[in-house]
N, C-alpha and C positions, 0 to 999 in steps of 0.2 A: 397216294403218290400223284403228283402232277405230271402232266405230259411233258416229255422232253428231259426229265430228270432220271438219270441212270442210278440204279442201286449199286453201291460198292460191294464187291464180293470180298470174302475173307481169303487172303492169299496165304499159302503155306510158308512157314519159316523152317520147317524140317522137311528135307527132300530125301526121297527114297533112293537107294543105290541104282535101281532100275531106271529111274527118271534121270539121274545124273549121267548114266551111260547113254541114254537116248539124246540128251542135250549135247554131250561130247561129240557124238556122231554128226549132229546138226551143225555145231559151231565150226568144226574143222573145215567144212565146205562152204560156209556162208560168206557172202561178199561183204555184208555190213552187219555188225552186231553192236547193239547198245544194251546196257543193263535194263533199260525200260522195255525194249523189244523182247528180250529174253524173258522178263517177268510176265509180260502180257501173254506170250505164246504158251508158257508152261504153267501159269497160275502160281507163281512164287513171288515172294516179296522182292522189291528192287534191291534192298540191302543184301539179300542172299545172292542175287544175280551179280552184284558188284564183286562180292567176295569170290564167287566161282570164277568170274572172268579174270580177276587178279591172279588167282591160283593157276588157271589155264595159261595165262600169259607167261608165268614162270616156267611152266612145263613145255611151252612152245606150241601149244595147240592154237592159240590166237596171237595176233600181232596188233599192238597198239598203233593206231593210225593218227588220230588227232583228238583234241578235246580240251576241256578245261576242268575246273574243280567240280562243276555240276554235271557235266556230260562227257563221257569217254567213248570214243568210237574205235571199234576193233574190226578186224577182218580175220577170216579163218586162214590157217597156215597153208591149207591146200585149196584155197578158193581160186577159181579161175581169174586170171588177170583181166582188167577191163578192156585191154587193147588186144 
């Protein structure tokens, strides 16, 4: 490997129920959540993070803030307000 080149890790596409509960506790209080940040933090695939965030939006755990077709930005339902 040459210097400066990072190896890509294999990210999980099957998530354990324990990890989902840990993520649920985190996202409810988080100010900013993106599928990419969730995937990086918990070592899951971005596609899995997108599905989880869509599901949690329907359940009311996260609130859609802004975004487009490539990036969606959420905030936790119990996140402290910025003001």
